[in-house]
MDAnalysis code that builds the backbone (N, CA, C; Angstrom):
import MDAnalysis as mda
import numpy as np

u = mda.Universe.empty(681, n_residues=227, atom_resindex=np.repeat(np.arange(227), 3), trajectory=True)
u.add_TopologyAttr("name", ["N", "CA", "C"] * 227)
u.add_TopologyAttr("resid", np.arange(1, 228))
u.add_TopologyAttr("resname", ["UNK", "UNK", "UNK", "UNK", "UNK", "UNK", "UNK", "UNK", "UNK", "UNK", "UNK", "UNK", "UNK", "UNK", "UNK", "UNK", "UNK", "UNK", "UNK", "UNK", "UNK", "UNK", "UNK", "UNK", "UNK", "UNK", "UNK", "UNK", "UNK", "UNK", "UNK", "UNK", "UNK", "UNK", "UNK", "UNK", "UNK", "UNK", "UNK", "UNK", "UNK", "UNK", "UNK", "UNK", "UNK", "UNK", "UNK", "UNK", "UNK", "UNK", "UNK", "UNK", "UNK", "UNK", "UNK", "UNK", "UNK", "UNK", "UNK", "UNK", "UNK", "UNK", "UNK", "UNK", "UNK", "UNK", "UNK", "UNK", "UNK", "UNK", "UNK", "UNK", "UNK", "UNK", "UNK", "UNK", "UNK", "UNK", "UNK", "UNK", "UNK", "UNK", "UNK", "UNK", "UNK", "UNK", "UNK", "UNK", "UNK", "UNK", "UNK", "UNK", "UNK", "UNK", "UNK", "UNK", "UNK", "UNK", "UNK", "UNK", "UNK", "UNK", "UNK", "UNK", "UNK", "UNK", "UNK", "UNK", "UNK", "UNK", "UNK", "UNK", "UNK", "UNK", "UNK", "UNK", "UNK", "UNK", "UNK", "UNK", "UNK", "UNK", "UNK", "UNK", "UNK", "UNK", "UNK", "UNK", "UNK", "UNK", "UNK", "UNK", "UNK", "UNK", "UNK", "UNK", "UNK", "UNK", "UNK", "UNK", "UNK", "UNK", "UNK", "UNK", "UNK", "UNK", "UNK", "UNK", "UNK", "UNK", "UNK", "UNK", "UNK", "UNK", "UNK", "UNK", "UNK", "UNK", "UNK", "UNK", "UNK", "UNK", "UNK", "UNK", "UNK", "UNK", "UNK", "UNK", "UNK", "UNK", "UNK", "UNK", "UNK", "UNK", "UNK", "UNK", "UNK", "UNK", "UNK", "UNK", "UNK", "UNK", "UNK", "UNK", "UNK", "UNK", "UNK", "UNK", "UNK", "UNK", "UNK", "UNK", "UNK", "UNK", "UNK", "UNK", "UNK", "UNK", "UNK", "UNK", "UNK", "UNK", "UNK", "UNK", "UNK", "UNK", "UNK", "UNK", "UNK", "UNK", "UNK", "UNK", "UNK", "UNK", "UNK", "UNK", "UNK", "UNK", "UNK", "UNK", "UNK", "UNK", "UNK", "UNK", "UNK", "UNK", "UNK"])
u.atoms.positions = np.array([
    [168.217, 182.593, 91.283],
    [168.655, 184.530, 91.294],
    [168.247, 185.356, 90.349],
    [167.990, 186.684, 90.969],
    [167.344, 187.460, 90.210],
    [168.220, 188.518, 90.542],
    [167.270, 189.666, 88.908],
    [168.592, 190.615, 88.606],
    [167.181, 191.433, 89.350],
    [168.312, 192.611, 89.612],
    [168.321, 193.988, 90.459],
    [169.130, 194.994, 89.470],
    [167.711, 196.044, 88.768],
    [168.627, 197.299, 87.686],
    [168.844, 198.509, 88.680],
    [170.335, 198.884, 88.494],
    [170.365, 199.692, 89.591],
    [170.336, 201.201, 88.716],
    [169.081, 202.106, 89.910],
    [168.932, 203.171, 89.199],
    [169.743, 204.211, 89.361],
    [170.771, 204.345, 88.622],
    [172.034, 205.874, 88.814],
    [172.181, 206.673, 87.933],
    [171.215, 206.651, 87.130],
    [171.443, 207.656, 86.208],
    [171.096, 209.503, 86.697],
    [171.740, 210.311, 86.074],
    [172.027, 211.696, 86.596],
    [170.368, 212.352, 86.883],
    [169.687, 211.929, 86.681],
    [168.369, 212.404, 87.303],
    [167.221, 211.820, 87.198],
    [166.201, 212.198, 87.806],
    [164.912, 211.374, 88.328],
    [164.046, 211.096, 86.661],
    [164.548, 212.144, 85.916],
    [163.704, 211.836, 84.461],
    [164.366, 210.811, 83.670],
    [165.364, 210.655, 83.508],
    [166.299, 209.680, 83.016],
    [166.164, 208.215, 83.923],
    [166.398, 208.025, 84.880],
    [165.601, 206.874, 85.960],
    [164.529, 206.397, 85.734],
    [163.422, 207.047, 85.376],
    [162.134, 206.862, 85.397],
    [161.617, 206.697, 83.711],
    [162.490, 207.161, 82.712],
    [162.333, 206.710, 81.292],
    [163.317, 204.921, 81.146],
    [164.399, 204.909, 82.070],
    [164.307, 203.806, 81.773],
    [163.676, 202.764, 82.609],
    [162.658, 202.728, 83.571],
    [162.070, 202.612, 84.033],
    [160.533, 201.968, 83.337],
    [160.574, 202.897, 82.474],
    [159.576, 202.686, 81.435],
    [159.055, 201.647, 80.409],
    [160.771, 201.929, 80.146],
    [161.611, 200.842, 78.855],
    [161.453, 199.461, 79.296],
    [161.407, 199.062, 80.496],
    [161.497, 197.867, 80.885],
    [160.220, 197.532, 82.056],
    [159.536, 198.405, 82.308],
    [158.033, 197.962, 82.865],
    [157.520, 196.635, 83.196],
    [157.880, 196.244, 81.777],
    [157.049, 194.539, 81.356],
    [157.514, 193.704, 81.926],
    [158.698, 194.023, 82.442],
    [160.507, 192.825, 83.193],
    [159.932, 192.924, 84.818],
    [159.992, 191.372, 84.772],
    [159.779, 190.724, 86.443],
    [161.485, 191.279, 87.448],
    [161.592, 192.111, 87.360],
    [162.848, 192.477, 88.228],
    [162.544, 193.460, 89.344],
    [163.761, 193.370, 89.693],
    [163.850, 194.553, 91.360],
    [164.204, 195.790, 90.643],
    [164.415, 196.821, 91.387],
    [165.259, 198.131, 90.966],
    [165.883, 198.377, 92.172],
    [167.487, 198.748, 92.427],
    [167.636, 199.009, 93.439],
    [168.018, 201.203, 93.208],
    [167.619, 201.783, 94.219],
    [167.716, 202.968, 94.688],
    [168.745, 203.853, 95.523],
    [169.994, 204.133, 94.709],
    [171.126, 204.248, 95.891],
    [171.131, 205.435, 96.398],
    [172.152, 206.166, 96.911],
    [172.068, 207.078, 97.661],
    [171.974, 208.674, 97.041],
    [172.385, 208.565, 95.656],
    [172.255, 209.869, 95.090],
    [170.667, 210.043, 94.871],
    [170.285, 208.822, 93.922],
    [168.990, 208.850, 93.419],
    [168.344, 209.356, 95.166],
    [167.904, 208.757, 95.694],
    [167.139, 208.632, 97.231],
    [167.210, 210.118, 97.831],
    [168.810, 210.731, 97.978],
    [168.487, 212.220, 98.364],
    [168.104, 213.387, 97.965],
    [168.136, 212.795, 96.559],
    [167.832, 213.449, 95.654],
    [166.075, 213.698, 95.155],
    [165.751, 212.589, 95.046],
    [164.566, 212.294, 94.229],
    [163.722, 211.881, 95.178],
    [163.915, 211.140, 96.581],
    [163.347, 211.349, 97.770],
    [162.086, 210.057, 97.370],
    [161.386, 210.156, 98.571],
    [160.369, 209.150, 98.522],
    [159.409, 209.427, 97.448],
    [158.911, 210.344, 96.194],
    [158.409, 210.417, 95.703],
    [158.662, 209.538, 94.269],
    [160.130, 209.219, 94.127],
    [160.722, 208.731, 93.343],
    [160.391, 207.109, 93.796],
    [160.173, 206.632, 94.963],
    [159.634, 205.122, 95.029],
    [158.168, 204.922, 94.864],
    [156.996, 206.035, 94.692],
    [155.472, 206.586, 94.308],
    [155.430, 206.249, 93.170],
    [156.247, 207.093, 92.195],
    [156.527, 207.166, 90.796],
    [156.686, 205.495, 90.372],
    [158.071, 204.931, 91.018],
    [158.069, 203.660, 90.493],
    [157.182, 202.926, 90.427],
    [156.083, 202.674, 91.867],
    [155.111, 202.113, 91.816],
    [154.157, 202.312, 90.527],
    [154.057, 203.498, 90.309],
    [153.078, 203.734, 89.792],
    [153.243, 203.762, 88.178],
    [154.581, 203.521, 88.074],
    [154.665, 202.639, 86.237],
    [154.390, 201.185, 86.691],
    [154.684, 200.208, 87.352],
    [154.255, 198.960, 87.556],
    [154.563, 198.887, 89.240],
    [153.282, 198.611, 89.996],
    [153.513, 198.456, 91.296],
    [153.696, 196.735, 91.942],
    [154.200, 195.906, 90.506],
    [154.781, 194.571, 90.829],
    [156.105, 194.713, 91.186],
    [156.798, 196.126, 90.660],
    [158.218, 196.032, 90.768],
    [158.958, 196.341, 92.224],
    [159.383, 195.637, 92.491],
    [160.347, 195.159, 94.154],
    [161.534, 196.435, 94.133],
    [161.760, 196.933, 95.607],
    [162.230, 198.377, 95.428],
    [163.620, 197.629, 96.672],
    [165.055, 197.619, 96.392],
    [165.826, 197.404, 96.902],
    [166.418, 199.264, 97.488],
    [166.352, 199.633, 98.665],
    [166.883, 201.308, 99.186],
    [168.503, 200.952, 99.514],
    [168.891, 201.414, 98.639],
    [170.354, 200.976, 99.083],
    [171.149, 202.207, 99.234],
    [171.030, 202.472, 101.084],
    [171.628, 203.528, 101.585],
    [172.579, 203.072, 102.800],
    [172.941, 201.669, 102.609],
    [174.094, 201.371, 103.615],
    [174.020, 202.232, 105.028],
    [173.096, 202.141, 105.791],
    [172.658, 202.636, 106.916],
    [173.788, 202.266, 108.031],
    [174.334, 202.934, 108.419],
    [175.963, 202.547, 109.254],
    [175.724, 204.108, 110.661],
    [175.415, 203.721, 112.293],
    [175.477, 204.533, 113.122],
    [175.724, 203.727, 114.142],
    [174.870, 204.484, 115.456],
    [174.506, 203.910, 116.429],
    [173.631, 203.137, 116.561],
    [173.546, 202.090, 117.048],
    [172.543, 201.138, 116.851],
    [170.815, 201.869, 117.329],
    [170.153, 202.320, 118.122],
    [169.151, 202.996, 118.381],
    [168.556, 203.872, 116.867],
    [169.473, 204.363, 116.430],
    [169.516, 205.424, 114.954],
    [169.431, 204.391, 114.205],
    [170.343, 203.505, 114.188],
    [169.959, 202.548, 113.321],
    [169.214, 202.268, 112.718],
    [167.999, 201.352, 114.108],
    [166.871, 200.844, 114.531],
    [165.761, 201.621, 113.510],
    [165.766, 203.703, 114.419],
    [164.878, 204.200, 114.089],
    [165.002, 204.008, 112.211],
    [166.033, 204.255, 112.128],
    [166.059, 204.611, 110.295],
    [165.344, 203.353, 109.207],
    [165.565, 202.148, 110.285],
    [165.433, 201.022, 109.781],
    [163.776, 201.150, 109.462],
    [163.329, 201.761, 110.491],
    [161.605, 201.707, 110.745],
    [161.195, 202.309, 109.987],
    [161.904, 203.915, 110.031],
    [160.988, 204.475, 108.633],
    [161.255, 204.228, 107.534],
    [162.521, 203.655, 107.034],
    [162.596, 202.724, 105.902],
    [161.838, 201.475, 105.396],
    [161.085, 201.338, 106.729],
    [159.967, 200.008, 105.962],
    [158.916, 200.719, 105.800],
    [158.495, 202.148, 106.369],
    [157.583, 202.667, 106.060],
    [157.196, 203.353, 104.828],
    [158.596, 203.326, 104.182],
    [158.095, 203.799, 102.801],
    [157.578, 202.419, 101.783],
    [157.413, 201.310, 102.511],
    [157.118, 200.684, 101.363],
    [158.185, 199.500, 100.611],
    [159.296, 199.867, 101.206],
    [160.491, 198.937, 100.089],
    [160.663, 197.193, 100.686],
    [160.814, 196.938, 99.363],
    [161.264, 195.556, 99.787],
    [162.606, 195.002, 100.523],
    [163.837, 195.671, 100.257],
    [164.928, 195.500, 100.734],
    [165.617, 196.622, 100.736],
    [166.414, 197.068, 102.266],
    [167.407, 197.985, 102.301],
    [168.292, 197.129, 102.818],
    [169.522, 198.075, 103.176],
    [171.009, 196.892, 104.319],
    [171.399, 198.328, 104.745],
    [172.419, 197.893, 105.925],
    [172.830, 198.340, 106.633],
    [174.779, 198.103, 106.576],
    [175.010, 198.442, 106.723],
    [176.989, 198.344, 106.978],
    [177.113, 197.637, 108.023],
    [177.922, 196.121, 107.846],
    [178.211, 194.556, 109.001],
    [179.109, 195.229, 109.862],
    [179.927, 196.841, 109.282],
    [181.302, 196.934, 110.245],
    [180.309, 197.405, 111.400],
    [179.203, 197.795, 110.959],
    [178.471, 198.465, 112.273],
    [178.478, 197.862, 113.685],
    [178.736, 196.179, 113.274],
    [178.874, 195.232, 114.666],
    [177.571, 194.724, 115.185],
    [177.327, 193.478, 115.119],
    [176.751, 192.829, 115.830],
    [175.115, 193.550, 116.837],
    [175.966, 194.180, 117.387],
    [174.144, 194.720, 118.562],
    [173.998, 195.810, 117.740],
    [174.204, 196.809, 116.741],
    [173.730, 197.000, 116.067],
    [172.723, 196.954, 114.872],
    [173.117, 195.143, 114.622],
    [172.650, 194.830, 113.539],
    [171.620, 194.091, 113.889],
    [171.845, 193.802, 115.188],
    [170.455, 193.016, 116.176],
    [169.286, 193.776, 116.522],
    [170.310, 194.994, 116.971],
    [169.032, 196.199, 116.921],
    [168.398, 196.418, 116.012],
    [168.572, 196.819, 114.865],
    [167.569, 196.784, 113.656],
    [166.757, 195.573, 113.398],
    [167.249, 194.099, 113.254],
    [166.142, 193.176, 113.231],
    [165.248, 193.073, 114.436],
    [166.096, 193.471, 115.418],
    [164.946, 193.176, 116.670],
    [163.834, 194.438, 116.723],
    [163.660, 195.320, 115.682],
    [162.884, 196.087, 115.645],
    [162.030, 195.996, 114.098],
    [162.512, 195.217, 113.338],
    [162.027, 195.435, 111.858],
    [161.222, 194.437, 111.998],
    [161.898, 193.128, 113.071],
    [160.911, 191.642, 113.048],
    [159.545, 192.218, 114.009],
    [159.073, 193.966, 114.258],
    [158.143, 194.129, 114.999],
    [157.090, 194.326, 114.301],
    [157.297, 195.126, 113.109],
    [156.523, 195.381, 112.078],
    [155.671, 194.754, 111.300],
    [154.410, 195.098, 111.111],
    [153.695, 194.570, 109.943],
    [154.307, 194.482, 108.604],
    [154.802, 195.231, 108.235],
    [155.472, 194.992, 106.670],
    [157.177, 195.434, 107.060],
    [157.581, 194.024, 106.933],
    [158.843, 193.399, 107.287],
    [159.968, 193.309, 106.238],
    [160.951, 194.737, 105.641],
    [161.816, 194.531, 104.267],
    [162.712, 192.992, 104.703],
    [163.391, 192.649, 103.666],
    [164.562, 192.159, 103.693],
    [165.722, 192.937, 104.562],
    [166.310, 192.729, 104.633],
    [167.310, 193.129, 105.179],
    [168.823, 192.571, 105.115],
    [169.872, 193.166, 104.387],
    [171.085, 192.451, 104.260],
    [172.523, 193.649, 104.558],
    [173.309, 193.237, 105.032],
    [174.208, 193.791, 105.733],
    [175.465, 193.894, 104.698],
    [176.409, 195.669, 104.676],
    [177.281, 195.023, 103.535],
    [178.201, 194.652, 103.926],
    [179.480, 193.907, 103.308],
    [180.932, 193.693, 103.562],
    [181.495, 194.846, 103.493],
    [182.070, 194.136, 102.116],
    [183.247, 194.539, 101.444],
    [182.562, 195.287, 100.464],
    [182.860, 196.444, 100.289],
    [182.468, 197.605, 98.898],
    [183.219, 196.565, 97.170],
    [182.577, 196.838, 96.619],
    [183.408, 195.979, 95.178],
    [184.632, 197.038, 94.629],
    [184.400, 198.321, 94.991],
    [185.350, 199.213, 94.731],
    [186.407, 199.071, 95.217],
    [186.777, 198.114, 96.239],
    [188.137, 197.639, 96.724],
    [188.727, 196.958, 96.414],
    [190.156, 197.063, 96.203],
    [191.168, 196.209, 95.674],
    [191.273, 195.400, 97.089],
    [192.208, 194.622, 96.828],
    [192.700, 193.837, 98.309],
    [193.829, 195.150, 99.301],
    [194.492, 195.740, 98.643],
    [195.342, 196.797, 98.993],
    [194.617, 197.739, 99.577],
    [193.637, 198.680, 98.962],
    [193.243, 199.377, 99.373],
    [192.240, 198.600, 100.698],
    [191.875, 197.722, 100.805],
    [190.893, 197.075, 102.000],
    [192.274, 197.132, 103.181],
    [192.915, 196.649, 102.524],
    [193.840, 195.838, 104.363],
    [194.663, 197.260, 104.427],
    [194.285, 198.471, 104.225],
    [194.741, 200.057, 104.433],
    [193.740, 200.625, 105.297],
    [192.509, 199.176, 105.006],
    [191.701, 200.004, 106.380],
    [191.556, 199.372, 107.356],
    [191.205, 198.000, 107.003],
    [190.952, 196.830, 107.899],
    [191.647, 195.758, 108.141],
    [193.183, 196.112, 107.877],
    [194.420, 195.548, 108.337],
    [193.617, 193.525, 108.319],
    [193.383, 193.339, 106.923],
    [192.982, 192.664, 107.089],
    [192.769, 191.954, 105.398],
    [192.697, 190.213, 104.881],
    [192.439, 190.532, 103.561],
    [190.734, 190.502, 103.239],
    [190.207, 190.761, 102.152],
    [189.113, 190.891, 101.700],
    [187.954, 189.374, 102.454],
    [188.533, 189.056, 101.505],
    [187.957, 187.812, 101.833],
    [187.899, 186.946, 103.560],
    [188.865, 187.373, 104.143],
    [189.135, 187.051, 105.407],
    [187.288, 187.841, 106.226],
    [187.479, 189.166, 105.852],
    [187.085, 189.591, 106.399],
    [185.458, 189.578, 106.156],
    [185.483, 189.645, 105.077],
    [184.060, 189.354, 104.902],
    [183.145, 188.046, 104.914],
    [183.859, 187.217, 105.349],
    [183.627, 185.997, 106.004],
    [183.308, 186.671, 107.405],
    [183.850, 187.362, 107.794],
    [183.643, 187.516, 109.379],
    [182.443, 188.396, 109.476],
    [182.211, 189.538, 108.310],
    [181.237, 190.451, 108.556],
    [179.352, 189.384, 108.232],
    [180.093, 188.639, 107.479],
    [179.256, 187.372, 107.368],
    [178.051, 187.038, 108.491],
    [179.139, 186.476, 108.784],
    [179.145, 185.479, 110.445],
    [178.555, 186.959, 111.409],
    [179.145, 187.658, 111.527],
    [178.308, 188.656, 112.265],
    [176.384, 188.811, 112.005],
    [176.590, 188.793, 110.646],
    [175.531, 189.268, 110.269],
    [174.312, 188.466, 110.427],
    [174.681, 187.213, 110.018],
    [174.134, 185.651, 110.125],
    [173.784, 185.669, 111.674],
    [174.361, 186.355, 112.635],
    [174.761, 185.865, 114.209],
    [173.449, 187.147, 114.859],
    [173.159, 188.092, 113.510],
    [172.341, 189.321, 114.355],
    [170.747, 188.989, 113.859],
    [170.771, 187.953, 113.195],
    [169.679, 187.554, 112.241],
    [169.460, 188.220, 110.976],
    [170.225, 189.091, 110.320],
    [170.266, 189.493, 109.169],
    [169.563, 188.445, 108.255],
    [168.867, 189.036, 107.225],
    [168.471, 187.829, 105.835],
    [169.960, 187.732, 104.891],
    [170.963, 188.593, 104.788],
    [172.197, 188.396, 103.981],
    [172.485, 189.265, 104.065],
    [173.607, 189.445, 102.744],
    [174.909, 190.180, 102.764],
    [175.068, 191.135, 101.278],
    [175.513, 191.774, 101.335],
    [176.077, 192.181, 100.126],
    [177.159, 191.943, 99.907],
    [178.145, 191.251, 98.586],
    [179.533, 190.760, 98.784],
    [179.487, 191.005, 96.976],
    [180.731, 190.390, 96.652],
    [181.369, 190.399, 95.692],
    [181.262, 188.882, 95.477],
    [180.640, 188.339, 93.883],
    [180.737, 187.081, 93.308],
    [181.957, 186.396, 94.057],
    [183.126, 186.785, 94.480],
    [184.147, 185.828, 94.734],
    [183.705, 185.319, 96.392],
    [182.975, 185.693, 96.828],
    [182.636, 185.762, 98.264],
    [181.991, 184.985, 98.727],
    [180.945, 185.115, 97.568],
    [179.062, 184.278, 98.271],
    [179.209, 182.712, 98.227],
    [180.094, 182.157, 97.434],
    [179.839, 180.721, 97.692],
    [180.045, 180.454, 99.140],
    [181.620, 180.806, 99.436],
    [182.258, 181.013, 100.876],
    [181.163, 180.919, 102.291],
    [180.476, 182.747, 102.062],
    [179.548, 182.915, 102.977],
    [178.908, 181.751, 103.073],
    [177.975, 181.666, 102.359],
    [176.782, 180.269, 102.332],
    [177.025, 179.182, 103.289],
    [178.352, 178.896, 102.879],
    [179.359, 177.656, 103.719],
    [179.356, 177.840, 104.868],
    [179.790, 178.863, 104.914],
    [179.972, 179.103, 106.410],
    [178.690, 179.479, 107.502],
    [177.884, 180.115, 106.417],
    [176.219, 180.437, 107.903],
    [175.323, 179.251, 107.184],
    [174.689, 179.990, 106.114],
    [173.684, 178.885, 105.560],
    [173.198, 179.149, 104.153],
    [173.210, 177.726, 103.465],
    [172.507, 177.832, 102.561],
    [171.395, 178.754, 101.702],
    [170.841, 178.853, 103.054],
    [169.400, 179.991, 102.535],
    [169.645, 182.141, 103.063],
    [171.035, 182.259, 103.456],
    [171.591, 182.992, 103.833],
    [172.078, 183.847, 102.738],
    [171.073, 185.024, 101.928],
    [170.952, 185.538, 100.335],
    [172.489, 186.093, 100.691],
    [172.587, 186.114, 99.282],
    [173.903, 187.279, 98.698],
    [173.759, 187.873, 97.915],
    [173.612, 189.171, 98.027],
    [173.080, 189.700, 96.597],
    [174.724, 190.792, 96.089],
    [175.278, 190.334, 94.866],
    [176.159, 191.231, 94.410],
    [176.370, 191.975, 93.059],
    [177.282, 193.008, 93.227],
    [176.973, 194.145, 92.643],
    [178.602, 193.750, 91.710],
    [178.557, 194.515, 90.545],
    [179.626, 194.743, 90.191],
    [179.651, 193.988, 89.104],
    [178.197, 193.318, 88.562],
    [178.099, 192.704, 87.457],
    [178.362, 193.126, 86.369],
    [179.031, 192.406, 85.228],
    [179.329, 192.697, 84.045],
    [178.833, 191.602, 83.159],
    [177.265, 191.675, 82.871],
    [176.792, 189.876, 82.931],
    [177.548, 189.397, 81.891],
    [177.699, 190.507, 80.681],
    [178.252, 189.465, 79.167],
    [180.129, 190.465, 78.969],
    [180.751, 190.639, 80.029],
    [181.953, 190.732, 79.577],
    [181.685, 192.325, 79.248],
    [181.673, 193.075, 79.809],
    [181.441, 195.145, 79.790],
    [182.792, 195.213, 80.659],
    [182.852, 196.486, 80.289],
    [184.161, 197.066, 80.693],
    [183.757, 197.322, 82.262],
    [184.806, 197.124, 83.043],
    [184.578, 197.211, 84.572],
    [184.431, 198.623, 85.053],
    [184.627, 199.361, 84.456],
    [184.291, 201.222, 84.714],
    [185.413, 201.226, 86.086],
    [184.773, 201.641, 87.263],
    [185.371, 201.953, 88.563],
    [185.429, 200.546, 90.033],
    [184.830, 199.498, 89.126],
    [184.651, 198.042, 90.003],
    [185.889, 197.425, 90.010],
    [186.312, 197.058, 90.762],
    [187.708, 196.439, 91.129],
    [187.281, 194.639, 90.752],
    [186.390, 194.491, 91.911],
    [185.790, 193.013, 91.666],
    [184.826, 192.435, 91.233],
    [184.917, 192.397, 89.610],
    [183.825, 192.409, 88.820],
    [183.326, 190.927, 88.348],
    [182.450, 190.515, 88.110],
    [182.459, 188.909, 87.335],
    [180.978, 188.951, 86.324],
    [181.135, 188.083, 85.431],
    [180.320, 187.944, 85.034],
    [178.529, 186.892, 84.829],
    [177.664, 186.539, 84.151],
    [176.721, 186.122, 84.617],
    [176.756, 184.932, 84.892],
    [177.777, 184.095, 84.628],
    [178.333, 183.006, 84.264],
    [178.509, 182.466, 85.756],
    [179.312, 183.492, 86.012],
    [180.248, 183.736, 87.347],
    [179.215, 183.182, 88.607],
    [178.761, 184.111, 88.353],
    [177.517, 184.729, 89.631],
    [176.635, 183.549, 89.677],
    [175.810, 182.718, 88.377],
    [174.927, 181.778, 88.887],
    [176.223, 180.513, 88.868],
    [177.571, 179.984, 89.195],
    [178.231, 179.093, 89.129],
    [178.105, 179.788, 91.276],
    [178.438, 180.444, 91.370],
    [179.145, 181.182, 92.452],
    [177.508, 181.179, 93.603],
    [176.334, 181.152, 92.986],
    [175.262, 181.001, 93.974],
    [174.674, 182.163, 93.991],
    [175.004, 183.626, 93.440],
    [174.530, 184.883, 93.872],
    [172.750, 184.557, 94.047],
    [172.274, 185.068, 94.547],
    [170.632, 185.165, 94.898],
    [170.189, 186.563, 94.327],
    [170.488, 187.390, 94.120],
    [170.426, 188.933, 93.651],
    [171.718, 189.274, 92.595],
    [171.615, 189.885, 91.420],
    [172.661, 190.518, 90.724],
    [172.007, 191.708, 90.698],
    [173.582, 192.710, 90.975],
    [172.855, 193.888, 90.331],
    [173.611, 194.556, 89.093],
    [173.070, 195.050, 88.611],
    [173.446, 195.038, 86.815],
    [172.884, 197.160, 86.531],
    [173.825, 197.850, 86.573],
    [173.223, 199.214, 86.319],
    [174.223, 199.349, 84.576],
    [175.488, 199.907, 84.513],
    [175.746, 200.752, 82.932],
    [175.254, 199.969, 82.342],
    [175.953, 198.459, 82.099],
    [175.379, 197.683, 80.841],
    [174.366, 197.436, 80.330],
    [173.106, 197.737, 81.167],
    [171.545, 198.181, 81.355],
    [171.080, 199.766, 80.566],
    [171.431, 200.447, 81.440],
    [171.712, 201.989, 80.803],
    [171.905, 202.732, 80.076],
    [173.777, 202.400, 79.253],
    [173.990, 202.615, 78.817],
    [174.324, 202.005, 77.155],
    [173.015, 201.329, 77.396],
    [172.882, 200.263, 76.242],
    [171.800, 200.782, 75.429],
    [172.101, 201.388, 73.785],
    [170.748, 201.443, 72.700],
    [169.470, 200.578, 72.812],
    [169.437, 199.148, 73.741],
    [168.307, 198.666, 73.782],
    [168.267, 198.158, 75.176],
    [167.974, 198.730, 76.144],
    [167.939, 198.337, 77.473],
    [166.699, 196.924, 77.522],
    [165.831, 197.606, 77.692],
    [165.004, 196.173, 77.497],
    [165.566, 194.947, 76.952],
    [166.468, 195.186, 75.424],
    [166.534, 193.752, 74.952],
    [167.975, 193.431, 76.049],
    [168.542, 194.258, 76.800],
    [169.933, 193.550, 76.927],
    [168.988, 193.260, 78.698],
    [168.179, 193.486, 79.692],
    [167.190, 192.839, 80.485],
    [166.317, 191.803, 80.206],
    [165.938, 191.408, 78.899],
    [165.393, 190.295, 78.652],
    [166.226, 189.197, 78.621],
    [167.739, 189.706, 77.493],
    [168.784, 188.547, 77.668],
    [169.155, 188.174, 78.995],
    [170.053, 188.933, 79.950],
    [170.067, 188.675, 81.359],
    [169.085, 187.609, 81.899],
    [167.388, 188.264, 81.744],
    [166.417, 187.132, 82.563],
    [166.389, 185.829, 81.826],
    [167.036, 185.996, 80.232],
    [166.936, 184.361, 79.764],
    [167.840, 183.565, 80.333],
    [168.909, 184.524, 80.446],
    [170.379, 183.493, 80.661],
    [170.348, 183.211, 82.761],
    [169.004, 184.166, 83.200],
    [169.282, 183.581, 84.865],
    [169.036, 182.293, 84.535],
])
């Protein structure tokens, strides 16, 4: 299991300050929609200039028609990131089109598909998808696996079941981790570190418990030690 630190702070300077504090650690960094729209490709270069060993997950959740998604995927790969994601609800054809393109590239990143966002509870999810989170997450995961996607973004609560219905090598990245029981904030389906380990998460995403701490490096080291 690997730690992925979410760079969700209000400014580029705050994100870079956090990165400098944890630059000694072997972790992934998640660059999300706000940070990338605000700071662009330059942020990616600045991350690598702090520590070239950092792995970058570009979390843009691509969802469009198949060819547009494939074009976007090729452009993302050209940025030199190590992992990015698409929405599984784009469908098997779109995901397969993305992978057909990515697999032709000399440097091909890991591609994940988003199942159900961890901000959903069952009631709000069913209002949109007319089925339960558990059932639809499995369906989306099987679609992604069929399309050749490397894994999915899901909550801890679906991780083990998704591996059981696809493959033990099918990656699961689980947001909404409060490693030592911290407050939930705007996340509904959250879990602690022990549960993430028990449910076989391959990547855990942690944000607020790290960057709201007075000692972010200490929190990162504590998480890594417990992993």
